[in-house]
Each structure stands twice: as C-alpha cells, then as structure tokens.
C-alpha positions in Angstrom: 15.9 17.2 16.1 15.7 13.7 15.6 17.6 11.6 18.2 19.7 8.6 17.7 17.1 6.3 18.8 14.7 7.9 16.6 17.1 7.4 13.5 17.9 4.1 14.0 13.5 3.1 14.1 13.5 4.9 11.1 16.6 3.3 9.4 15.5 -0.1 10.5 11.8 0.6 9.2 13.1 1.5 6.0 15.8 -1.2 5.3 14.2 -4.0 6.9 10.6 -3.9 6.8 10.2 -6.6 4.2 12.7 -8.6 6.0 11.0 -8.4 9.6 7.6 -9.2 7.9 8.5 -11.8 6.0 9.8 -13.8 8.8 6.9 -13.0 11.3 4.4 -14.1 8.3 6.3 -17.4 8.4 6.1 -17.8 12.5 2.9 -16.5 12.8 1.1 -17.6 9.6 -1.2 -14.8 9.5 -0.3 -11.9 7.2 -2.5 -9.0 9.2 -1.2 -10.2 12.5 2.4 -10.1 11.3 1.9 -6.4 9.8 0.1 -5.3 12.9 2.5 -6.7 15.4 5.6 -5.1 13.4 4.0 -1.7 13.4 3.3 -2.5 17.5 7.0 -3.5 17.7 8.1 -0.3 16.0 6.2 2.2 18.2 7.5 0.1 21.0 11.1 0.8 19.8 10.9 4.3 19.8 10.5 4.8 23.8 12.5 1.8 24.4 15.5 2.3 22.4 15.6 6.2 23.8 15.4 5.1 27.2 17.8 1.7 27.0 19.7 2.5 23.9 19.8 1.2 20.5 20.1 -2.7 20.4 23.2 -4.6 18.7 20.8 -6.4 16.2 17.8 -3.7 15.9 15.8 -6.2 13.3 16.4 -9.2 15.7 14.9 -6.8 18.6 11.6 -5.8 16.5 11.0 -9.3 15.3 11.5 -10.7 18.9 9.0 -8.0 20.2 6.4 -8.2 17.9 6.5 -12.0 18.1 5.8 -11.6 21.9 3.0 -9.1 21.4 1.4 -11.8 18.8 1.8 -14.4 21.5 -0.1 -12.3 24.1 -2.7 -11.2 21.7 -3.3 -15.0 20.7 -3.8 -16.0 24.4 -5.9 -13.2 25.2 -8.4 -14.7 22.8 -7.7 -18.2 24.0 -6.3 -19.4 20.9 -2.8 -20.3 21.8 -2.9 -23.7 21.7 -5.3 -23.6 18.5 -2.9 -21.4 16.5 0.3 -23.7 17.5 -1.5 -26.5 16.4 -2.8 -24.7 13.1 0.4 -24.0 12.2 2.6 -26.7 13.6 5.1 -23.9 14.4 7.5 -24.7 17.4 9.2 -21.5 16.6 6.3 -19.5 17.7 5.8 -21.1 21.2 9.6 -20.6 21.9 10.8 -18.3 24.7 14.2 -17.9 23.6 15.3 -14.5 24.0 17.9 -14.0 21.4 16.7 -16.0 18.0 19.0 -16.1 15.0 17.0 -14.1 12.7 19.9 -13.3 10.2 19.9 -16.1 8.0 20.9 -15.9 4.4 20.1 -19.5 3.2 18.6 -20.2 -0.1 15.5 -19.8 -0.2 14.9 -17.4 3.0 12.2 -15.8 4.0 11.5 -12.9 1.5 11.6 -15.3 -1.4 9.0 -17.7 0.4 6.7 -14.5 0.5 7.0 -13.6 -3.1 6.1 -17.2 -3.9 3.3 -17.5 -1.4 1.9 -14.1 -2.6 2.2 -15.4 -6.1 0.0 -18.5 -5.6 -2.0 -19.0 -9.0 -4.9 -19.0 -6.8 -5.0 -15.3 -6.8 -5.3 -12.8 -9.4 -2.2 -11.8 -10.9 -3.1 -7.8 -9.6 -3.5 -9.2 -6.4 -0.3 -11.3 -6.2 1.4 -8.0 -7.1 -0.2 -5.7 -4.8 0.1 -8.1 -1.8 4.0 -8.5 -2.3 4.2 -4.8 -2.6 2.4 -4.3 0.4 4.1 -6.9 2.8 7.6 -7.0 1.3 8.1 -3.3 0.5 5.9 -1.7 3.2 4.0 0.2 0.6 0.6 2.3 1.5 -2.9 0.9 0.0 -2.7 4.4 -2.0 0.8 4.0 -3.2 0.2 0.7 -4.4 -3.3 1.7 -6.1 -0.8 4.5 -7.7 1.2 2.1 -9.5 -1.8 0.2 -10.6 -3.6 3.2 -11.9 -6.5 2.4 -9.7 -9.0 3.7 -6.9 -7.7 3.6 -3.0 -10.6 1.6 -2.1 -10.4 -0.6 -5.0 -6.8 -1.5 -4.0 -7.8 -2.1 -0.4 -10.7 -4.4 -1.3 -8.1 -6.6 -3.5 -5.5 -6.8 -0.5 -8.0 -8.1 1.7 -9.6 -10.5 -0.2 -5.9 -11.8 -1.2 -5.2 -12.3 2.5 -8.3 -14.0 2.9 -8.0 -16.8 0.2 -4.3 -17.3 1.6 -5.8 -17.7 5.0 -8.9 -19.6 3.8 -7.2 -21.7 1.4 -4.1 -22.7 3.8 -1.7 -21.8 1.0 1.7 -23.0 2.4 4.2 -20.5 2.9 7.1 -22.0 1.1 9.2 -22.1 -2.1 7.1 -24.8 -4.6 9.1 -27.4 -6.3 10.9 -26.4 -9.6 7.9 -28.4 -11.6 5.5 -25.9 -9.8 7.5 -22.8 -10.2 6.7 -22.0 -14.1 2.8 -21.2 -13.2 4.1 -18.4 -10.5 7.4 -17.4 -12.6 5.7 -14.5 -14.4 4.1 -13.0 -11.0 7.5 -13.2 -9.5 9.4 -11.7 -12.0 6.9 -9.0 -12.2 6.8 -8.4 -8.2 10.8 -8.3 -7.9 10.8 -5.7 -10.9 8.3 -3.5 -9.2 10.2 -4.1 -5.8 13.2 -2.4 -7.8 11.0 0.3 -9.6 10.1 1.7 -6.6 13.8 1.8 -5.1 14.6 3.4 -8.6 11.7 6.0 -8.1 10.3 6.0 -4.9 6.6 6.7 -4.8 7.2 9.1 -1.5 10.0 11.1 0.4 12.6 13.5 -0.2 14.8 11.2 -2.4 14.2 9.9 -5.7 16.3 6.4 -4.8 16.0 3.9 -2.4 19.0 1.8 -2.9 17.9 -1.0 -0.3 15.0 -1.8 -2.5 17.3 -1.8 -5.5 19.8 -4.0 -3.7 17.3 -6.2 -2.3 15.7 -6.7 -6.0 18.8 -7.6 -7.6 19.5 -10.2 -5.1 16.2 -11.5 -5.4 16.4 -12.0 -9.0 19.7 -13.7 -8.5 18.0 -16.2 -6.3 15.5 -17.2 -8.9 17.9 -17.4 -11.4 19.9 -20.0 -8.9 16.6 -21.7 -8.1 15.8 -22.7 -11.6 19.4 -23.5 -12.5 21.1 -25.1 -14.7 18.7 -24.1 -16.9 16.9 -20.5 -15.7 14.0 -19.3 -18.0 15.2 -16.4 -20.4 12.9 -14.0 -18.8 14.6 -15.2 -15.3 18.0 -14.0 -16.7 16.4 -11.1 -18.5 15.0 -9.6 -15.2 18.4 -9.9 -14.0 20.3 -7.9 -16.8 17.3 -5.5 -16.6 17.8 -4.7 -12.8 21.5 -4.8 -13.2 21.4 -2.3 -16.2 19.1 0.1 -14.6 21.2 -0.1 -11.3 24.5 0.6 -13.2 23.0 3.9 -13.8 22.0 4.7 -10.1 24.6 6.9 -8.8 24.6 9.6 -11.8 20.7 10.0 -11.7 21.2 12.6 -9.1 23.7 15.1 -8.1 25.7 15.7 -5.0 22.9 17.5 -3.5 20.4 14.8 -4.4 18.6 16.5 -7.3 17.6 14.8 -10.3 19.8 14.7 -13.1 17.9 13.5 -16.2 19.0 10.6 -18.3 20.9 12.9 -21.4 22.5 15.4 -19.1 24.1 12.3 -16.8 27.7 11.8 -16.2 28.6 8.4 -17.9 31.8 8.0 -16.4 29.7 7.1 -12.9 27.9 4.0 -14.7 28.8 0.9 -13.2 30.9 -0.6 -16.1 31.5 -3.9 -14.3 27.2 -4.2 -14.3 26.8 -3.4 -17.6 29.4 -6.0 -18.7 27.8 -8.9 -16.6 24.5 -8.0 -17.7 24.6 -7.7 -21.5 25.6 -11.4 -22.5 22.5 -12.1 -20.4 20.4 -9.7 -22.7 21.8 -11.4 -25.9 20.7 -14.8 -24.4 17.5 -13.3 -23.5 16.9 -12.0 -26.8 17.6 -15.6 -28.7 14.3 -17.0 -30.3 11.1 -15.1 -29.6 12.0 -12.7 -26.7 9.2 -12.2 -23.8 8.3 -8.8 -22.2 11.3 -8.7 -19.7 14.0 -9.3 -22.4 12.7 -6.6 -24.8 12.8 -4.3 -21.7 16.2 -5.4 -21.0 17.0 -5.0 -24.6 16.1 -1.4 -24.2 18.2 -0.4 -21.3 21.3 -2.2 -22.8 20.8 -0.1 -25.8 20.8 3.3 -23.4 24.0 1.4 -21.9 25.9 1.1 -25.0 25.8 4.7 -25.7 29.4 6.5 -24.9 27.3 9.9 -24.8 23.9 10.8 -25.1 23.6 11.9 -28.5 24.9 8.3 -29.4 21.4 6.9 -28.2 19.8 4.4 -30.8 16.7 6.4 -30.2 15.0 4.3 -33.4 16.0 1.1 -32.2 14.7 2.0 -28.6 11.2 3.5 -30.1 11.1 -0.2 -32.5 11.8 -2.2 -29.2 8.8 -0.4 -27.2 6.4 -1.0 -30.4 7.4 -4.8 -30.0 6.8 -4.5 -26.1 3.5 -2.8 -26.7 2.3 -5.3 -29.1 3.0 -8.1 -27.0 1.9 -6.4 -23.3 -0.1 -3.5 -24.4 -0.2 -0.7 -21.6 -0.6 3.2 -21.6 2.8 3.4 -19.6 4.6 1.6 -22.3 3.0 4.0 -25.0 4.3 6.6 -23.4 7.9 5.4 -23.2 7.7 4.6 -26.8 5.9 8.3 -27.6 9.1 9.4 -25.9 11.6 7.5 -27.7 9.7 8.5 -31.1 9.9 12.1 -30.0 13.7 11.5 -29.6 14.1 10.2 -33.0 11.8 12.0 -35.1 11.4 15.2 -33.3 9.2 16.4 -29.9 6.5 17.3 -32.7 5.5 13.7 -33.3 6.2 12.5 -29.8 3.9 15.2 -28.4 1.0 13.9 -31.0 1.4 10.5 -29.8 1.2 11.5 -26.2 -2.0 13.8 -27.0 -3.5 10.7 -28.6 -2.8 8.7 -25.5 -4.2 11.1 -23.3 -7.4 11.1 -25.2 -7.9 7.9 -24.8 -7.6 7.5 -21.0 -5.7 5.2 -18.4 -3.4 7.9 -17.6 -5.4 10.5 -16.0 -3.1 10.8 -12.8 -0.2 9.9 -13.9 2.3 12.8 -13.3 4.9 11.6 -16.0 2.5 12.2 -18.8 2.2 15.7 -18.3 5.9 16.1 -17.7 6.8 14.4 -20.7 4.2 16.6 -22.4 5.6 19.9 -20.8 9.2 18.7 -22.3 7.8 18.5 -25.7 6.1 21.8 -25.3 9.8 23.0 -24.1 11.5 21.7 -26.6 9.4 23.3 -29.3 9.7 26.7 -27.4 6.0 26.5 -26.6 6.6 27.8 -23.1 3.0 28.6 -22.3 1.8 25.0 -23.0 5.2 23.8 -20.9 3.9 25.9 -18.3 0.7 24.4 -18.3 1.5 21.0 -18.3 4.3 21.0 -15.5 1.5 22.5 -13.3 -0.5 19.8 -13.9 2.3 17.5 -13.1 3.0 19.2 -9.9 -0.3 18.7 -8.9 0.0 14.7 -9.1 3.5 14.0 -8.1 4.2 12.7 -4.8 8.1 12.5 -4.5 9.6 15.5 -3.2 12.9 15.2 -5.3 10.6 14.7 -8.5 8.5 17.7 -7.4 11.4 20.0 -7.1 12.6 19.2 -10.5 9.6 19.7 -12.1 9.5 23.4 -10.1 12.7 24.0 -11.4 11.9 23.1 -15.3 8.9 25.4 -14.5 10.5 28.3 -13.4 12.6 28.1 -16.6 9.4 28.4 -18.7 8.0 31.1 -16.7 10.8 33.7 -17.0 
C-alpha cells in the first residue's frame, strides 16, 4: 500500500513537473540537465520524505534539491565558473535554502519555456514535441503517438531541438510583441495539445488530468493578456475552445470514473458560466476569414448550444469540419468529419468515409479510428464487424479508462 510520502511524491510529479522543469531550465540554461536533475530530485524525495516527512512546499523542495544536484554535477566537471559566466545567472550560484519559487507574475517560467521551444529557428513539429516533453513530462513514445510518428524518429527530433536551442543560444524569454506573431501558431498549438493531454490522457487509469486542463486555460489567458489590447482572433479562439471543452469535463466520466460518451452525458453538469464566457469569443474569432482554432471553437460551441443530444446540429458540425480539413488537412480531422457525417446522414455513410480514410493510410496505429468504425457497425447491427474493430482498438489503446470502455462495448456486441 502506498505510503503518504510516496503519494505526495507521485502527486507532486503529476501536478508540478512542468513548473519545476521550467524553473530549472531558467536557472540552469540546459534542457537535459534540468530534466535529469529533476528526475534525481524526485528519486531522492521518495526516501527523504519517508524519513523526514513531506515538506510544506514540495515543489520548492524538489527545485532546490535538483538545483543543488546540478551544481554538484557542474563542479565535478570543473565547469562551474564557466557555466555561471555563460548564463550570467546569479541565482544558480546562490546557496539560499528557502528560495521563493512560487511566483505567479506575468510572464512566468512556463510561458518563457513555451516561447523558447517555439522559436522559429526550430521546425514546427520539433517546437511542439519539445514543449510536450518538458512542460507536460510526456514520454517520447507518447509524443510520437500524438504525431503518428515512430519513437526513434521523435527521439532524434527532440535531441536536435535541444541542441539547436543550446548552440544557437536562443534566449529563455517571452519575445517582444512584434516578434510574437512568428511564434504564435506554434504557441497556440502547444497550449492546445497540453489541454488535449489533460482532456484525454495518453496513459494512466483516469481519462482526465484536470491539472493540465487548468494549466492550458491559464496559459491561453496569459497569451491573450500579453497581446492585449488587440489579441489575434486565433488566440481568442483558443481560449474559447478550451473553455468550451473544459465546460463538459465533469460530465465525461461517471462517479466511478468510467467514460460517458457525449450523447449520454448529463448536460446539467456542463459549466454554463464558462460556456457563456466563451460564446462571445467564438463570434469574434469567426469574423472575417476564420482560422483553424476559430473553426474548432465554432464546432465546440455548436455542441454546447444543444440542450440535449438530439438537438445537436450535426450537419453544421460536418460543414465546419469540412472547412477545417480544407484549411488544415489531417487524417484526424477527416475522421472527426466522418463521425459528424455519420450522425447527420447515417452510419452507413460515415463508415464508408472511414474505410476510405483507412485505405489512404496515416491512421494505422490510431485506436480511435477502429473505435469509430466499431461504433458504426454496432449502430448498423453488424455485430461481427463491430467485434473485430473493437478488438483492433483494444490492441492499440494505452489509457486504462478508454480500455475499460472499449471492453464494455465489446461485451455488448458478443453476447
């Protein structure tokens, strides 16, 4: 049975990893050193907190311990003075034992980290991948899955991105407003993917990670504030999109933590105040020629306007997905459009689109393609086909909550 100290270490790792690493990168100026020393500090915490008790501020304890381990490493290599001179960082050389790492000023270390990772000198995929690794603590194979890429390819991409930041001396800072535009697309994409990991976790027993959802919304608000008084419409759209998705979060699982699909959700649990805040932002973002975030926000708004599942305007959702696919082609967007078409025109039509999509490649390892196909077969009463597709989805799924849902559906079609 886990001890209080072990639980505290696990909770701190889960909730604070991004803030800890972001602070250490600022202090050390080295991505790899920051991550490695953070891991060492967490390992040390297991024994030390067991013996001496959980500290009042676990995050500050981890940062201080990791910082001390980094200083020891640098000294052992005889590069301490060199490092201090290179980064000009007085904080690294300070021996204070109770530093104040609990700042909420704008911009904070996490936002600095995102803008550093999203420097235009890096390829867009590398920008997003590096931020997911450092801010969310995702493993390389998890990031590879999000990009529909191999683990080896993603590992090489991460190494190159870190080396580029180090060798090019890319500053760890939020750029001036005039320089933000070049990084905005990547920054918004990263924040969206942070939220997605919280909304549908890649691994673990729970579908949701509320800490990441809240963090993404906080970061989206910061970006809007930084670019005031005239924030770009896509920044407003991202904030609206996250608020709308998050408004439905509590209805997505039942009291036992099991998945509740959209059509079965108790809509009285939806956070109406968040929906009310988001809808005017969606209208503003959709003015003129809408961008990809605005289209996604409009789709989420269409769902949230429906008082009950049967009121959902699926034809409008399919139309919006069609626009999004033309603007930003993606197999995942195409799959979402196929689902919307199925709801608007019937499962036969949706299944045909999904089979065309599968034949085109690009979603070979994506469990949701097979889960969607299985649902189409189930709705058509073709239980043998549904069974086959649910089994394929189960071979690929990594989240235990999703696995339990798929196993339940599989049982329903094999009775």
